[in-house]
N, C-alpha and C positions, 0 to 999 in steps of 0.2 A: 169816572175820575182817579189820577193818581193819588195818595195821599200825599200831604204836604211835605212827610217827611222824606219820601222817594220824591219828588219833586225837587229836595234840597240838595239831596243825591245826586243827583240827575245833570243839577247846573253847577253845583260848587258850588256854591253861594245862597246863605241863607237871604241875602234882599232881592234876589231874581237877577242878578246883573249877570251877565257871559263873562266868558274867563279871559284875562287878556292873549294878544295872540305871541308868543315868542319864536322870532324866527330861528332856524334851527342852523346851527356852524358849520359847515362845508370849510374841507383847506382846497385850496388854492389849488388845480393841480402846473404841476413841477415840470416846466419843458427841457429832456435831458435831451443833448446833443451827441450822438455814437458818433464815432470818429475809426476807421479802422486804419491802422499803421502797419507798415512795413515792419520788419524785423531785421533782414538780413543774413547774415552767418552764424548770427546768435540770441536763438528766440530764445523765451521763456520754457519751459520743460516742465510739464504735469507729470508726477508721478503715482501710482496705484500703487497702495501697501497693502495684502492682505493677510492673516492669520503671523505678520510680523510685528516683533517688538525691535522699535530700532533704541538701540546708546543714544544715552542724551546728548552726546559729544561726536558723535559722530560727523563728518562733514561727506558729503557728494562732490564728485568732481565730473563734469560734462564734457562731452570730446563728441565729435561728429563723423564719419567716414562716408564716402562717395561710391555706390554700387555701379555695375552697369544692368539695365535691364533693356528690354526689349517689350516696345507698346505699339498698341493698335491706332494706325493712322485713320483721320475721319474717312480718307480716299481709299481704304480697306486693307494699306500694306504697313508694314512692321517696320518698324523703327528705333535705334536705340537709344536710350538716353540716360544721361547720368543723376542716381536720385541721391538726397542725402540722409544718412541713417543717423538719428540722435540718440544717444547712450548715458548714463550715470553709471559711475562706477563709486563703491566706498570699502574699507578691508577694515578689518580689526586682526590681531594675532591670531586667531582661529577660522574667521569666517571673513564670508567677500561675500559681497551684496552688488547683484549686476542688473541695471533696469534696461530693459531695450522695447525696442515695437514689434508687438507681437498680432502681423496678422493687421485687414483691413475691417473694420467694422462699419465703417459707411459713414462714420460721422466724423463730423470736423471739430478741433476743441478750438475755445479761446480762453483767454486771458485779458480781463479786463480792468482799466485803471481809472477810475475816478477823482477828477477835477472837482472840490466843490466852490472855486472861485469862479470856474468860466461854467459849471454846468455843466459837464461834459465828459465822457468816457472814452477813453480811450482803448482801441480792442486790437489784442495782438493774436494773432492765428500761433499755436502752441500744440505740439506731439505731445501725444500720452505714453508712456513708459509703464511696464510694471516690472517691479521689483524682485528680485528670486534672491535668496540664500544660498550659499554650497560653501561645505568646508572644504578651508584652502587646503589641507592634508592630500584629499584626493583629488581636487586639480593639479597638483603641484609633484608629479608622478615624474620619475628616471623615465618609465620609458612612454612617450606619447599612444602607443598603439595602446598601451592598456586601461589606458584611463576612461574609454568608451566602452571597453566591453572588459572591465573588472567584475571579480565573480565578489560573490555576499560576503567572504571571507577576509578580501581585500580592503572592502568599506569598512566590518568591523575592525579592523584594525587601524583604518585611517581613524576613524571616530575614537578607538581607546587612544590612540598616540597626541590625539588633539585634546580629549575633554574627560581622559580615564587619571586616576592617583597615577600615587608612587610608585602602587606594586605591580598593578596593570603594565604601566610603563615600562617596568625593570621586566618583564616577563616577556613583553613584548620584544625590546632590545637583545634579551640572550637568545630569541625566538631567531633574529635577524642572525645575528653572530654565530649561530650552530647549523645555518642555513644551507641545503646542500644542491647550489646549483647547477646547471650546464657548466661553468665557469669552471667551478670547484672538480668537479667530476674529470674534467679536461685537463686538468694541470697532472704534471709528472709527480705529483709528489703526495697522490688522491690514491695510492694502488691499497692503501691499508683498510681508503674508506668504503672502496666499492670492494673489497673482498669482504669487509662487516658486514655489507651490509647483505652481499649476497647470502651469507653462511648463515645469515638471521631469518632472511627470506623461506630459502630452504628447510631449516628447523620449524619456520611457523605453517610451510603448507607441505609440510610430509605427509601428514595422517588425510589431509583433506582429497576428496574425490575430484578425479582430472575431469574433462570434458569427454573424453572418449569412455568414461566410466558411469556418468551422468546419463550420456546418450544410450549405453545398452541395458540400461536401469541397476548394474551392479552396482552400482555408490551407495543404494537404498538402504543401507544397514539395517533401518531400524523397521523393517517390516519382514526382512529376508535371511535366512542364514547365510554361509557362505556361499556362495554361488563360483562351481568347478566347471563351467560351460566352454570355457578358454584353453584346459588344460588337456594336453596329447594322451591321445588314448579313452578319452569319455565318454559314456554311455549315459543314455537318458536315465537310468536307475541312478548314475555315480555324482548325477549333477550336484544334487543334496542331498548331502552323505547324513544317513540315518542317526550315528553315534555322533556328530554335531548339535544334532536337533532334540536327541532325547538321548538321557542317560542311560546305562544297562540296569542298574537298578530299577529305573522308573517302569522300561518293558517286561524287566524278571517280576514287577509287583500286578502285570496283569496277569502273568504266565495262571491264578486259580481260576478266574474267568473265563480265559482260553482250554482250559482241561474241560471245563464244566459245556463245555460249547462243543466240544469234540466226541466227551462221551456220551451226549442227547443225539448226536449227529449218527456215529456207528452202531449206537442204540434203537437206530430208526424212527428217531423221536425228530417233531418241528423245532426250532428252535427260533425263538422271537425276543426280541426288545424291547421293551417299555420304553426307552429314550429314543430310539431311533427307530421305529417299524417301517420304514424306508428304505433307508440307505444302507446301514445294518444288516436288517435281517435278510434282507434278499443277498447278498454275498456272504454269510458264514456259510452256506453249504458249496455254495460257487470255489471259496476257496478250499477249502477241505477235500472236494471232488478233484482237484486240480492235482494235487499231490507236488506242486511245485513252492519248496522254503513257507511250507504249509503255518508253522509256529509262527513264524517271523510274522508274517501278514496275516495271521490272528491277531495278535499283540499288537501291534498298529490297528487293526478295527477296532481291538477295544479300547485302544489310548484314544479313536474318534469318539469313542461313545462317550466316554467321560467328560471329552471337550465337547462335546452335543450337552452336557448336561450342566457342565459348568456355563457354557455361553448362557444358558434357557434360566439359570439359578441369579445369573446380574444382570439379563435384561428385565426382570421379572419384578428386580428390588428397586427403591429409591434412592432415583442419582445413579445409578447401577455402582453402588456404593455397598459391601455385606463388611460387617466386623470379623476380623481374621478368626479370634476363639471362636465367633458363631459357626463361621464358615463349616470347620472340620466337623462342626456338630451338625450341620445340614447336611453337606454333599457327602453322598454316599460313593467309596472307592473302595477299588479292593485289596489297596497301598494306601498309607498316610504318605507316602515318596510320593506318591502320582499326585496328590492335595496340594501338595508342598511346589510342586515341578509346575503348574498349572498355576499358584500365584505367582508365583517367583514368574516368571516367565510372562504372563498375561494382564496382571495387574499394575496399576500404582500405589504408591502411599498415596493419602487425600489428604492436603493441609499437615506435611511431613507428620504425621501418624502415622509409624508403621502397622499398627495395627487396623486401622479405616484402609481396605481396598477397596479401587474401585478401576473399574475395566475404561477405559479411556477410549477416544474414538481414536485416537495410535494403537493401544494394544487390542483395541477391536479388529483393527485392519489384519495388524500381525496375525493375532487369533484365524482369521479368515484364511489366510497365506497361507497359513501351517499346515490350517486344516487341508487344505487344498492338495500339498505339496504331500501330505502322508493318504490320503484317498488314492495319488496317482500311483501312490509304491503300494497299495492295495491292487493297483489293476496290473494284470501282465503285460500289457502292451501299452500302459503309459496313458490310454482314452477313457473316458470316462462320462457318463450322463448326465446332466446336473441337478437334473428334476428330486433325484430324489433327496439330495441335500439340499436342495431348497426348503420340500417341503418339514424336513424333518429340525431345520435351524429356524422356520416360521420367520424369514424376513424376504426380502425383493430380493426377485433373479441378478438385477442388475447389479445388487452388492456382491454377488458371488463370482459374476462376472470379469466385475472388476479387480477381484482378487486374484481370479485364473491369470490376469493380464500381467499383474504387476508380480507373479511368477514367472515370468516368460511365456506360458502359454497359449495356446491359439483358441479362439472359441470361433467356432464354426455351425452352422445349422444342418443337421441331416441331411441325407440325400432322400430326395422323393422316393426311392426305391422300398429305405428302409422304412419310410414312414408310412407306407403304404402297409408291408410288410407288417409290423407292430402295429396299425389298424388307427393311425392316429388322426384328426383332421385337422383342418388349420389352423382353430385357435387351442385344440392341443401341442402343436408341430410349432407354435410358435415359443411355448414354452418348457420345451426339451433340445437343449442345445450341447453342444460337442464337446468337450474340452481335451488338449492333446498337447503334451508335454514333447514335441519335438526341436531336435538342432539345425540351423542352430534355434537358440531363444530369440524372440521377439516382446521386447521389453515395449510398454508405452515411452512415448517420447517426453524427456522433461522439461515440465510447462514454463519455468525461469527460463530456460535457453529458449523455447518458443517465442516467448517477450520480449525477450531481449533479440533475437533475429529478424522481430516483424518493428 
Protein backbone atom coordinates (compact mmCIF):
# COMPACT_ATOMS: atom_id res chain seq x y z
CA UNK A 1 0.00 0.00 0.00
CA UNK A 2 1.06 3.54 -0.59
CA UNK A 3 2.09 5.50 2.44
CA UNK A 4 -0.33 8.09 3.83
CA UNK A 5 2.06 10.86 2.84
CA UNK A 6 2.12 9.74 -0.81
CA UNK A 7 -1.65 9.40 -0.79
CA UNK A 8 -1.94 12.93 0.51
CA UNK A 9 0.38 14.32 -2.13
CA UNK A 10 -1.48 12.53 -4.88
CA UNK A 11 -4.86 13.82 -3.85
CA UNK A 12 -3.54 17.26 -2.92
CA UNK A 13 -5.88 17.19 0.07
CA UNK A 14 -5.22 16.12 3.65
CA UNK A 15 -8.79 14.89 4.13
CA UNK A 16 -8.87 12.80 0.98
CA UNK A 17 -11.35 15.02 -0.85
CA UNK A 18 -10.85 15.44 -4.62
CA UNK A 19 -9.88 18.85 -5.96
CA UNK A 20 -12.59 20.97 -7.51
CA UNK A 21 -12.78 21.13 -11.29
CA UNK A 22 -11.93 24.56 -12.72
CA UNK A 23 -13.16 25.27 -16.27
CA UNK A 24 -10.46 26.47 -18.69
CA UNK A 25 -10.75 29.95 -20.11
CA UNK A 26 -11.02 30.05 -23.91
CA UNK A 27 -11.25 33.15 -26.05
CA UNK A 28 -14.27 33.25 -28.22
CA UNK A 29 -13.40 32.99 -31.94
CA UNK A 30 -13.98 36.29 -33.70
CA UNK A 31 -15.25 36.20 -37.25
CA UNK A 32 -13.59 38.73 -39.58
CA UNK A 33 -15.09 39.50 -42.93
CA UNK A 34 -12.68 40.15 -45.82
CA UNK A 35 -13.84 42.51 -48.53
CA UNK A 36 -11.89 42.85 -51.80
CA UNK A 37 -12.02 46.41 -53.03
CA UNK A 38 -11.21 47.97 -56.37
CA UNK A 39 -8.47 50.57 -56.52
CA UNK A 40 -9.13 52.39 -59.75
CA UNK A 41 -6.20 54.37 -61.10
CA UNK A 42 -4.63 55.21 -57.71
CA UNK A 43 -3.78 52.00 -55.81
CA UNK A 44 -1.63 51.88 -52.66
CA UNK A 45 2.00 51.08 -53.53
CA UNK A 46 4.35 48.81 -51.60
CA UNK A 47 8.04 49.80 -51.71
CA UNK A 48 10.99 47.48 -51.06
CA UNK A 49 14.07 49.34 -49.81
CA UNK A 50 17.16 47.17 -49.20
CA UNK A 51 20.45 48.56 -47.88
CA UNK A 52 19.36 52.18 -48.22
CA UNK A 53 18.92 54.59 -45.35
CA UNK A 54 16.43 57.26 -46.35
CA UNK A 55 16.39 60.82 -45.00
CA UNK A 56 13.63 61.43 -42.49
CA UNK A 57 12.15 64.34 -44.44
CA UNK A 58 12.15 62.56 -47.82
CA UNK A 59 8.81 62.55 -49.66
CA UNK A 60 8.05 60.20 -52.56
CA UNK A 61 5.85 61.06 -55.50
CA UNK A 62 3.87 58.29 -57.21
CA UNK A 63 3.01 58.25 -60.90
CA UNK A 64 1.97 55.75 -63.53
CA UNK A 65 2.54 55.23 -67.22
CA UNK A 66 0.93 52.93 -69.73
CA UNK A 67 2.84 50.72 -72.12
CA UNK A 68 1.78 48.46 -74.97
CA UNK A 69 2.46 44.75 -74.56
CA UNK A 70 1.53 41.67 -76.57
CA UNK A 71 -0.20 38.83 -74.74
CA UNK A 72 -1.32 35.36 -75.70
CA UNK A 73 -5.08 34.84 -75.77
CA UNK A 74 -6.82 31.58 -74.73
CA UNK A 75 -7.38 30.92 -78.41
CA UNK A 76 -3.61 30.84 -79.01
CA UNK A 77 -3.32 34.14 -80.80
CA UNK A 78 -1.44 37.26 -79.80
CA UNK A 79 -3.22 40.47 -78.98
CA UNK A 80 -1.96 43.87 -77.99
CA UNK A 81 -2.92 45.26 -74.60
CA UNK A 82 -2.04 48.22 -72.47
CA UNK A 83 -0.50 47.73 -69.04
CA UNK A 84 -0.10 50.30 -66.34
CA UNK A 85 3.32 50.60 -64.68
CA UNK A 86 3.44 52.29 -61.29
CA UNK A 87 6.57 54.14 -60.12
CA UNK A 88 7.70 56.23 -57.17
CA UNK A 89 10.34 58.93 -57.24
CA UNK A 90 12.10 61.22 -54.77
CA UNK A 91 15.31 63.19 -54.80
CA UNK A 92 17.65 65.26 -52.68
CA UNK A 93 20.24 67.77 -53.78
CA UNK A 94 22.71 64.95 -54.59
CA UNK A 95 20.88 61.62 -54.82
CA UNK A 96 17.82 60.52 -56.75
CA UNK A 97 15.62 57.61 -55.58
CA UNK A 98 13.65 55.73 -58.20
CA UNK A 99 11.23 52.84 -57.53
CA UNK A 100 10.00 50.56 -60.31
CA UNK A 101 8.44 47.13 -60.71
CA UNK A 102 11.28 44.73 -61.54
CA UNK A 103 10.00 41.66 -63.33
CA UNK A 104 7.26 39.25 -62.31
CA UNK A 105 7.76 36.89 -59.37
CA UNK A 106 4.38 35.15 -59.71
CA UNK A 107 3.02 36.67 -56.50
CA UNK A 108 0.19 39.11 -55.87
CA UNK A 109 0.48 41.76 -53.20
CA UNK A 110 -2.34 43.37 -51.22
CA UNK A 111 -2.82 46.02 -48.57
CA UNK A 112 -5.44 45.32 -45.91
CA UNK A 113 -7.32 47.96 -43.85
CA UNK A 114 -9.07 46.68 -40.72
CA UNK A 115 -12.26 48.31 -39.42
CA UNK A 116 -12.78 47.34 -35.73
CA UNK A 117 -16.35 48.61 -35.61
CA UNK A 118 -17.61 46.43 -38.43
CA UNK A 119 -15.05 43.69 -37.83
CA UNK A 120 -14.09 43.57 -41.48
CA UNK A 121 -10.89 43.97 -43.53
CA UNK A 122 -10.85 45.81 -46.82
CA UNK A 123 -8.16 44.33 -49.13
CA UNK A 124 -6.72 46.40 -51.99
CA UNK A 125 -4.38 44.99 -54.70
CA UNK A 126 -1.04 46.81 -54.50
CA UNK A 127 1.98 46.75 -56.85
CA UNK A 128 5.45 46.16 -55.35
CA UNK A 129 8.26 48.47 -56.48
CA UNK A 130 11.99 48.22 -55.70
CA UNK A 131 13.67 51.50 -54.82
CA UNK A 132 17.17 52.19 -56.19
CA UNK A 133 19.36 55.22 -55.71
CA UNK A 134 21.63 57.03 -58.15
CA UNK A 135 23.90 60.04 -57.99
CA UNK A 136 22.21 62.86 -59.86
CA UNK A 137 25.53 64.03 -61.33
CA UNK A 138 25.89 60.74 -63.18
CA UNK A 139 22.37 60.90 -64.56
CA UNK A 140 22.27 64.53 -65.57
CA UNK A 141 25.04 64.57 -68.18
CA UNK A 142 25.13 66.89 -71.13
CA UNK A 143 25.57 64.02 -73.61
CA UNK A 144 22.77 61.44 -73.25
CA UNK A 145 24.77 58.68 -75.00
CA UNK A 146 27.61 59.06 -72.53
CA UNK A 147 25.33 58.52 -69.55
CA UNK A 148 24.98 54.81 -70.35
CA UNK A 149 28.54 54.19 -71.57
CA UNK A 150 30.51 56.44 -69.25
CA UNK A 151 33.98 55.38 -68.18
CA UNK A 152 35.18 54.80 -64.65
CA UNK A 153 36.93 58.17 -64.70
CA UNK A 154 33.62 59.88 -65.55
CA UNK A 155 31.97 58.20 -62.57
CA UNK A 156 34.77 59.24 -60.26
CA UNK A 157 34.54 62.82 -61.44
CA UNK A 158 30.78 62.83 -60.93
CA UNK A 159 31.14 61.48 -57.39
CA UNK A 160 33.85 64.02 -56.65
CA UNK A 161 31.60 66.82 -57.87
CA UNK A 162 28.71 65.59 -55.72
CA UNK A 163 30.45 64.58 -52.48
CA UNK A 164 33.99 65.98 -52.70
CA UNK A 165 35.46 68.72 -50.55
CA UNK A 166 36.35 72.17 -51.79
CA UNK A 167 39.86 71.17 -52.90
CA UNK A 168 38.68 68.26 -55.03
CA UNK A 169 35.89 70.33 -56.57
CA UNK A 170 38.36 73.08 -57.47
CA UNK A 171 40.73 70.56 -59.07
CA UNK A 172 37.83 69.13 -61.07
CA UNK A 173 36.79 72.59 -62.22
CA UNK A 174 40.36 73.41 -63.33
CA UNK A 175 40.50 70.17 -65.28
CA UNK A 176 37.23 70.94 -67.03
CA UNK A 177 38.32 74.47 -67.90
CA UNK A 178 41.68 73.28 -69.29
CA UNK A 179 40.23 70.29 -71.15
CA UNK A 180 41.08 70.06 -74.84
CA UNK A 181 38.06 68.78 -76.74
CA UNK A 182 37.27 68.38 -80.43
CA UNK A 183 35.55 71.77 -80.32
CA UNK A 184 38.70 73.39 -78.91
CA UNK A 185 40.97 71.81 -81.52
CA UNK A 186 38.57 72.71 -84.31
CA UNK A 187 38.68 76.44 -83.65
CA UNK A 188 40.96 78.64 -85.71
CA UNK A 189 42.61 80.12 -82.63
CA UNK A 190 43.87 76.76 -81.40
CA UNK A 191 46.88 76.45 -83.73
CA UNK A 192 49.29 77.15 -80.90
CA UNK A 193 47.64 74.47 -78.75
CA UNK A 194 47.94 71.84 -81.48
CA UNK A 195 51.58 72.71 -82.22
CA UNK A 196 52.46 72.62 -78.51
CA UNK A 197 50.90 69.18 -78.11
CA UNK A 198 52.65 67.84 -81.22
CA UNK A 199 56.06 69.08 -80.11
CA UNK A 200 55.57 67.66 -76.62
CA UNK A 201 54.58 64.25 -78.00
CA UNK A 202 57.50 64.21 -80.46
CA UNK A 203 60.05 65.04 -77.76
CA UNK A 204 58.60 62.50 -75.32
CA UNK A 205 58.59 59.64 -77.85
CA UNK A 206 61.84 60.45 -79.62
CA UNK A 207 63.83 57.80 -77.72
CA UNK A 208 61.10 55.14 -77.72
CA UNK A 209 61.42 52.17 -80.10
CA UNK A 210 59.03 52.14 -83.03
CA UNK A 211 56.67 49.29 -83.90
CA UNK A 212 58.96 48.27 -86.77
CA UNK A 213 62.01 48.12 -84.49
CA UNK A 214 60.09 46.08 -81.94
CA UNK A 215 58.98 43.62 -84.61
CA UNK A 216 62.53 43.29 -85.91
CA UNK A 217 63.99 43.02 -82.42
CA UNK A 218 66.36 45.96 -82.82
CA UNK A 219 64.53 47.87 -80.10
CA UNK A 220 65.51 45.27 -77.50
CA UNK A 221 68.61 47.17 -76.38
CA UNK A 222 68.70 45.75 -72.85
CA UNK A 223 70.09 42.46 -74.24
CA UNK A 224 71.91 43.42 -77.43
CA UNK A 225 74.69 45.76 -78.47
CA UNK A 226 73.94 48.17 -81.36
CA UNK A 227 72.63 46.33 -84.44
CA UNK A 228 73.84 47.43 -87.90
CA UNK A 229 71.85 44.95 -90.00
CA UNK A 230 70.05 47.64 -92.03
CA UNK A 231 73.13 49.62 -93.05
CA UNK A 232 74.40 49.57 -96.64
CA UNK A 233 77.24 47.17 -97.37
CA UNK A 234 76.96 45.38 -94.04
CA UNK A 235 78.39 41.86 -93.69
CA UNK A 236 77.73 39.13 -91.17
CA UNK A 237 80.88 40.04 -89.23
CA UNK A 238 79.92 43.72 -89.03
CA UNK A 239 76.33 43.30 -87.82
CA UNK A 240 77.62 43.53 -84.26
CA UNK A 241 80.83 45.53 -84.07
CA UNK A 242 83.41 44.26 -81.63
CA UNK A 243 84.65 47.74 -80.70
CA UNK A 244 81.12 48.67 -79.55
CA UNK A 245 80.97 45.63 -77.30
CA UNK A 246 84.43 45.39 -75.78
CA UNK A 247 86.97 48.16 -75.24
CA UNK A 248 90.42 47.75 -76.76
CA UNK A 249 92.12 47.71 -73.37
CA UNK A 250 89.98 44.73 -72.34
CA UNK A 251 91.02 42.72 -75.40
CA UNK A 252 94.63 43.77 -74.89
CA UNK A 253 94.36 42.39 -71.35
CA UNK A 254 93.82 38.94 -72.90
CA UNK A 255 97.09 39.13 -74.86
CA UNK A 256 99.20 37.38 -72.22
CA UNK A 257 97.02 34.27 -72.16
CA UNK A 258 96.86 34.25 -75.96
CA UNK A 259 100.65 34.28 -76.23
CA UNK A 260 100.85 31.24 -73.95
CA UNK A 261 98.39 29.36 -76.17
CA UNK A 262 100.30 30.19 -79.34
CA UNK A 263 103.63 29.28 -77.80
CA UNK A 264 102.34 25.91 -76.62
CA UNK A 265 100.68 25.03 -79.96
CA UNK A 266 103.67 26.05 -82.09
CA UNK A 267 105.88 23.96 -79.84
CA UNK A 268 103.73 20.94 -80.70
CA UNK A 269 102.04 20.67 -77.33
CA UNK A 270 98.38 20.30 -76.43
CA UNK A 271 96.46 23.24 -75.00
CA UNK A 272 93.61 22.50 -72.61
CA UNK A 273 91.36 24.88 -70.72
CA UNK A 274 90.23 23.74 -67.30
CA UNK A 275 87.45 26.35 -67.36
CA UNK A 276 86.11 25.51 -70.83
CA UNK A 277 87.27 21.99 -71.69
CA UNK A 278 84.75 21.62 -74.53
CA UNK A 279 84.28 24.87 -76.44
CA UNK A 280 87.54 26.79 -75.94
CA UNK A 281 89.83 23.77 -75.93
CA UNK A 282 88.37 22.39 -79.17
CA UNK A 283 88.89 25.67 -81.06
CA UNK A 284 92.32 26.97 -80.05
CA UNK A 285 94.31 24.84 -82.51
CA UNK A 286 91.77 25.34 -85.30
CA UNK A 287 92.00 29.15 -85.03
CA UNK A 288 95.81 29.09 -85.05
CA UNK A 289 95.99 26.69 -88.00
CA UNK A 290 93.51 28.76 -90.05
CA UNK A 291 95.89 31.73 -90.26
CA UNK A 292 92.97 34.22 -90.52
CA UNK A 293 92.81 37.00 -87.90
CA UNK A 294 94.49 34.63 -85.46
CA UNK A 295 95.36 37.14 -82.73
CA UNK A 296 91.96 38.85 -82.77
CA UNK A 297 90.02 35.58 -82.71
CA UNK A 298 92.21 34.13 -79.96
CA UNK A 299 91.62 37.23 -77.82
CA UNK A 300 87.88 36.82 -78.27
CA UNK A 301 88.21 33.14 -77.38
CA UNK A 302 90.17 34.06 -74.26
CA UNK A 303 87.46 36.57 -73.29
CA UNK A 304 84.80 33.86 -73.74
CA UNK A 305 86.77 31.68 -71.34
CA UNK A 306 86.68 34.48 -68.76
CA UNK A 307 82.92 34.94 -69.31
CA UNK A 308 82.29 31.23 -68.69
CA UNK A 309 84.30 31.43 -65.46
CA UNK A 310 82.41 34.60 -64.48
CA UNK A 311 79.07 32.88 -65.12
CA UNK A 312 80.03 29.80 -63.10
CA UNK A 313 81.18 31.92 -60.15
CA UNK A 314 77.87 33.82 -59.87
CA UNK A 315 75.59 30.84 -60.53
CA UNK A 316 77.19 28.90 -57.67
CA UNK A 317 76.90 31.82 -55.22
CA UNK A 318 73.92 32.52 -52.93
CA UNK A 319 71.17 34.51 -54.68
CA UNK A 320 73.58 35.12 -57.62
CA UNK A 321 75.23 37.83 -55.51
CA UNK A 322 78.93 38.43 -54.74
CA UNK A 323 80.62 41.20 -52.77
CA UNK A 324 82.60 43.33 -55.24
CA UNK A 325 85.96 43.40 -53.36
CA UNK A 326 85.68 39.65 -52.82
CA UNK A 327 85.01 39.20 -56.53
CA UNK A 328 88.36 40.76 -57.44
CA UNK A 329 90.09 38.31 -55.09
CA UNK A 330 88.14 35.22 -56.20
CA UNK A 331 87.91 35.78 -59.96
CA UNK A 332 91.19 34.91 -61.67
CA UNK A 333 91.70 36.91 -64.88
CA UNK A 334 94.59 37.95 -67.10
CA UNK A 335 94.03 41.62 -66.31
CA UNK A 336 91.99 43.69 -63.84
CA UNK A 337 90.31 45.52 -66.73
CA UNK A 338 88.63 42.25 -67.77
CA UNK A 339 87.10 41.80 -64.32
CA UNK A 340 85.91 45.41 -64.24
CA UNK A 341 84.37 45.09 -67.71
CA UNK A 342 82.45 41.94 -66.79
CA UNK A 343 81.17 43.42 -63.51
CA UNK A 344 80.01 46.68 -65.07
CA UNK A 345 78.42 45.04 -68.12
CA UNK A 346 76.70 41.97 -66.68
CA UNK A 347 75.82 42.75 -63.04
CA UNK A 348 73.55 45.16 -61.16
CA UNK A 349 73.92 46.71 -57.74
CA UNK A 350 71.68 44.97 -55.20
CA UNK A 351 69.55 47.12 -52.87
CA UNK A 352 71.35 50.28 -54.10
CA UNK A 353 74.61 48.93 -52.70
CA UNK A 354 77.32 49.29 -55.34
CA UNK A 355 79.51 46.70 -53.65
CA UNK A 356 76.78 44.04 -53.71
CA UNK A 357 76.82 42.80 -57.32
CA UNK A 358 74.00 40.57 -58.56
CA UNK A 359 73.61 38.64 -61.80
CA UNK A 360 69.89 39.27 -62.43
CA UNK A 361 67.78 37.40 -64.99
CA UNK A 362 68.02 40.29 -67.43
CA UNK A 363 71.79 40.48 -67.10
CA UNK A 364 72.06 36.70 -67.36
CA UNK A 365 70.20 36.77 -70.68
CA UNK A 366 72.45 39.60 -71.82
CA UNK A 367 75.51 37.53 -70.87
CA UNK A 368 74.26 34.61 -72.97
CA UNK A 369 73.48 36.89 -75.94
CA UNK A 370 76.87 38.59 -75.92
CA UNK A 371 78.61 35.24 -75.50
CA UNK A 372 76.77 33.91 -78.56
CA UNK A 373 77.84 36.94 -80.61
CA UNK A 374 81.48 36.50 -79.59
CA UNK A 375 81.37 32.77 -80.29
CA UNK A 376 80.07 33.40 -83.82
CA UNK A 377 82.90 35.91 -84.37
CA UNK A 378 85.40 33.18 -83.50
CA UNK A 379 83.94 30.92 -86.20
CA UNK A 380 85.08 31.66 -89.76
CA UNK A 381 81.69 31.17 -91.41
CA UNK A 382 79.43 32.46 -88.62
CA UNK A 383 78.11 28.95 -87.87
CA UNK A 384 78.59 26.83 -84.77
CA UNK A 385 77.32 23.82 -82.84
CA UNK A 386 75.70 24.69 -79.50
CA UNK A 387 76.66 21.45 -77.81
CA UNK A 388 80.15 22.40 -76.57
CA UNK A 389 79.06 25.76 -75.16
CA UNK A 390 76.07 24.21 -73.36
CA UNK A 391 78.36 21.63 -71.77
CA UNK A 392 80.74 24.29 -70.47
CA UNK A 393 78.00 26.55 -69.11
CA UNK A 394 76.16 23.57 -67.55
CA UNK A 395 72.73 24.99 -68.38
CA UNK A 396 69.74 23.76 -70.36
CA UNK A 397 70.08 23.90 -74.12
CA UNK A 398 66.86 25.89 -74.59
CA UNK A 399 68.34 28.87 -72.69
CA UNK A 400 71.24 29.13 -75.14
CA UNK A 401 68.87 28.60 -78.07
CA UNK A 402 66.75 31.49 -76.81
CA UNK A 403 69.84 33.71 -76.61
CA UNK A 404 70.78 32.73 -80.18
CA UNK A 405 67.33 33.74 -81.42
CA UNK A 406 67.51 37.02 -79.48
CA UNK A 407 70.56 38.10 -81.51
CA UNK A 408 68.75 37.31 -84.78
CA UNK A 409 70.48 34.00 -85.52
CA UNK A 410 68.76 30.90 -86.85
CA UNK A 411 68.69 27.70 -84.79
CA UNK A 412 68.40 24.66 -87.05
CA UNK A 413 68.89 20.93 -86.88
CA UNK A 414 71.89 19.39 -88.62
CA UNK A 415 71.35 17.47 -91.84
CA UNK A 416 71.15 13.71 -91.62
CA UNK A 417 74.30 13.26 -93.69
CA UNK A 418 76.38 15.28 -91.24
CA UNK A 419 74.90 13.44 -88.25
CA UNK A 420 75.73 10.07 -89.80
CA UNK A 421 79.25 11.26 -90.63
CA UNK A 422 79.78 12.30 -87.01
CA UNK A 423 78.26 9.07 -85.74
CA UNK A 424 75.48 10.71 -83.71
CA UNK A 425 72.45 8.64 -82.74
CA UNK A 426 68.93 9.99 -82.38
CA UNK A 427 69.38 10.99 -78.74
CA UNK A 428 72.73 12.70 -79.42
CA UNK A 429 71.36 14.45 -82.51
CA UNK A 430 68.76 16.22 -80.37
CA UNK A 431 71.50 17.90 -78.32
CA UNK A 432 73.41 19.17 -81.37
CA UNK A 433 71.87 22.28 -82.94
CA UNK A 434 73.31 24.50 -85.65
CA UNK A 435 73.35 28.25 -85.00
CA UNK A 436 73.88 30.43 -88.07
CA UNK A 437 74.01 34.22 -88.31
CA UNK A 438 72.74 35.15 -91.78
CA UNK A 439 71.21 38.21 -93.40
CA UNK A 440 68.45 39.17 -93.10
CA UNK A 441 68.34 38.63 -89.36
CA UNK A 442 65.29 36.86 -87.94
CA UNK A 443 64.33 38.15 -84.50
CA UNK A 444 61.63 36.62 -82.29
CA UNK A 445 58.32 38.46 -82.51
CA UNK A 446 57.57 40.87 -79.70
CA UNK A 447 55.18 39.22 -77.20
CA UNK A 448 53.41 42.46 -76.32
CA UNK A 449 52.61 43.08 -79.98
CA UNK A 450 51.27 39.53 -80.33
CA UNK A 451 48.94 39.94 -77.36
CA UNK A 452 47.73 43.33 -78.61
CA UNK A 453 47.07 41.89 -82.07
CA UNK A 454 44.93 39.07 -80.65
